[in-house]
Structures are given as structure tokens and as C-alpha cells.
C-alpha positions as CSV (number, residue, x, y, z in Angstrom):
1,X,-79.0,-74.6,34.7
2,X,-75.5,-74.0,36.0
3,X,-72.6,-75.9,34.5
4,X,-70.1,-77.3,37.1
5,X,-66.5,-78.0,36.3
6,X,-63.7,-79.3,38.3
7,X,-61.5,-76.3,37.6
8,X,-60.7,-73.9,40.3
9,X,-62.1,-70.3,40.0
10,X,-60.0,-68.1,37.8
11,X,-57.7,-65.7,39.8
12,X,-54.9,-63.5,38.9
13,X,-51.7,-65.1,37.6
14,X,-50.0,-64.0,40.8
15,X,-52.5,-65.9,43.0
16,X,-52.1,-69.3,41.5
17,X,-49.5,-71.9,42.4
18,X,-49.5,-75.0,40.3
19,X,-46.9,-76.9,42.4
20,X,-48.7,-76.8,45.7
21,X,-46.0,-74.8,47.4
22,X,-48.4,-72.2,48.9
23,X,-46.5,-69.3,47.4
24,X,-47.9,-67.0,44.8
25,X,-46.0,-66.9,41.5
26,X,-44.3,-63.5,42.1
27,X,-43.1,-64.9,45.4
28,X,-41.6,-67.9,43.7
29,X,-39.8,-65.7,41.2
30,X,-38.5,-63.6,44.1
31,X,-37.5,-66.7,46.0
32,X,-35.5,-68.1,43.0
33,X,-33.7,-64.7,42.6
34,X,-32.9,-64.7,46.4
35,X,-31.5,-68.2,46.2
36,X,-29.3,-67.1,43.2
37,X,-28.1,-64.1,45.2
38,X,-27.4,-66.2,48.3
39,X,-25.4,-68.9,46.4
40,X,-23.4,-66.3,44.4
41,X,-24.9,-67.0,41.0
42,X,-26.0,-63.4,41.0
43,X,-23.1,-61.3,42.5
44,X,-23.4,-57.9,44.2
45,X,-23.2,-55.1,41.6
46,X,-24.3,-57.3,38.7
47,X,-27.4,-56.7,36.6
48,X,-30.5,-58.7,37.4
49,X,-31.6,-60.8,34.4
50,X,-33.9,-58.8,32.1
51,X,-37.7,-58.9,32.5
52,X,-37.9,-60.8,29.3
53,X,-35.5,-63.4,30.5
54,X,-37.3,-63.8,33.9
55,X,-40.7,-64.0,32.1
56,X,-39.4,-66.8,29.9
57,X,-37.6,-68.8,32.6
58,X,-40.5,-68.6,35.0
59,X,-43.3,-68.7,32.5
60,X,-44.6,-65.5,34.2
61,X,-46.2,-62.3,33.1
62,X,-44.5,-58.9,33.1
63,X,-46.6,-57.9,36.1
64,X,-45.5,-61.0,38.0
65,X,-41.8,-60.2,37.3
66,X,-42.3,-56.5,38.3
67,X,-43.9,-57.5,41.6
68,X,-41.1,-60.0,42.4
69,X,-38.5,-57.3,41.7
70,X,-40.4,-54.8,43.8
71,X,-40.5,-57.3,46.7
72,X,-36.7,-57.8,46.4
73,X,-36.2,-54.0,46.4
74,X,-38.3,-53.6,49.5
75,X,-36.2,-56.3,51.2
76,X,-33.0,-54.7,50.1
77,X,-31.7,-57.5,47.9
78,X,-31.6,-55.4,44.7
79,X,-31.4,-51.7,43.9
80,X,-32.7,-49.8,40.9
81,X,-30.8,-47.0,39.3
82,X,-32.9,-44.9,36.9
83,X,-31.7,-45.1,33.4
84,X,-29.2,-47.8,34.3
85,X,-31.1,-50.9,35.4
86,X,-31.6,-53.1,38.5
87,X,-28.6,-54.5,40.3
88,X,-27.9,-57.0,43.0
89,X,-27.3,-54.9,46.2
90,X,-24.0,-55.0,48.0
91,X,-24.5,-56.5,51.5
92,X,-25.0,-53.9,54.1
93,X,-25.2,-51.0,51.6
94,X,-28.6,-51.8,50.1
95,X,-31.0,-50.1,52.4
96,X,-30.9,-46.8,54.2
97,X,-32.9,-47.3,57.4
98,X,-35.8,-45.0,57.8
99,X,-35.2,-42.7,60.8
100,X,-37.5,-43.0,63.7
101,X,-39.9,-40.2,64.4
102,X,-37.6,-39.1,67.3
103,X,-34.6,-39.1,65.0
104,X,-36.4,-37.2,62.3
105,X,-37.8,-34.5,64.7
106,X,-34.7,-32.2,64.5
107,X,-34.7,-32.4,60.7
108,X,-38.4,-31.6,60.6
109,X,-37.9,-28.6,62.8
110,X,-35.0,-27.4,60.7
111,X,-37.2,-27.7,57.5
112,X,-39.9,-25.6,59.3
113,X,-37.3,-22.9,60.1
114,X,-36.0,-22.9,56.5
115,X,-39.6,-22.5,55.2
116,X,-40.2,-19.7,57.6
117,X,-36.9,-18.0,56.5
118,X,-37.9,-18.4,52.9
119,X,-41.2,-16.6,53.6
120,X,-39.3,-13.8,55.4
121,X,-36.8,-13.4,52.5
122,X,-39.6,-13.5,49.9
123,X,-41.4,-10.7,51.9
124,X,-38.1,-8.7,52.0
125,X,-37.6,-9.1,48.3
126,X,-41.1,-7.7,47.7
127,X,-40.4,-4.7,49.9
128,X,-37.1,-4.0,48.0
129,X,-39.0,-4.0,44.7
130,X,-41.5,-1.5,46.1
131,X,-38.6,0.6,47.5
132,X,-36.9,0.6,44.1
133,X,-40.1,1.7,42.4
134,X,-40.5,4.5,44.9
135,X,-36.9,5.6,44.4
136,X,-37.4,5.6,40.6
137,X,-40.5,7.6,41.0
138,X,-38.7,10.2,43.2
139,X,-35.8,10.4,40.7
140,X,-38.3,11.0,38.0
141,X,-39.9,13.8,40.0
142,X,-36.6,15.3,40.9
143,X,-35.6,15.4,37.2
144,X,-38.6,17.4,36.4
145,X,-38.2,20.0,39.1
146,X,-36.0,23.0,38.0
147,X,-33.0,23.5,40.2
148,X,-33.3,26.5,42.6
149,X,-30.5,28.9,42.7
150,X,-29.0,30.1,45.9
């Protein structure tokens, strides 16, 4: 016999929305941070609140906060600096647009040429090593042969 309850099925913490807004929890956290950036509460160059602070304020899990910050990074609102923290991005400087395939083609071709040259130089280095071994061997032989007098 199955027991029926009025509760909704259990989902992840990010998939629930208790206020009927239609946004997942991490989207609500991101939206709140976007609003604070837009109204100047969080200014460009300033640290974002810590994960612990965001978790407490939004009653959210660490994963939810991480997802919200990742979303803001992808949108260009915040930037992360390894070992330093996550900061509000300066307008216009936050994102480096990804080059189109056509723009990237010369760089790709250059990288191919560099790889090819690396292979040639590596091959030349190996030949030089072999030549040095040959010269050393010849010098050894020459040192053992008595000089002929004229």
C-alpha cells in the first residue's frame, strides 16, 4: 500500500523555489547579486561577499552559492583571481570576447608553424648530439694513432 502525501517530490536544493518566482535558488542568489552590482551596493573592483555570508543571507548551500557565482562569471559581472578572491567586474573590462573561427584561423596556423619548427629544431638537436659523439670518437681514435714523421 502506497502512502500519499501532499509534499512535492524531493529535488535538488537548486531546483526548488519556495516563493513561486519560477527561478531556481542559485538564479535567485545571482539575481540578488546582479541587483546589488547594478544599484552600486557592490562596486567594481570590490570583493563579493564570502560564500559563508551568501549562504547565511540566502539560506543556501555552498553548491548553490558556487553555481550563482559561476553564472555571474559567465555573464561577465564578476571575475575570479586565483589566490585573491572574486571581485565585481569593471564595466567593459570583464569579458574578453572569444574570437570567431575566422579570427582565430591565423593564430591557429601560426601555432601549427611553431609546432612544426619545434619538431625541426628537436631533430637538429638530435643530429648535433650524434655529430658530437662522432667527433669525440674520432678524437679518441686520433689520440691513439702514433704521429707519422715526414
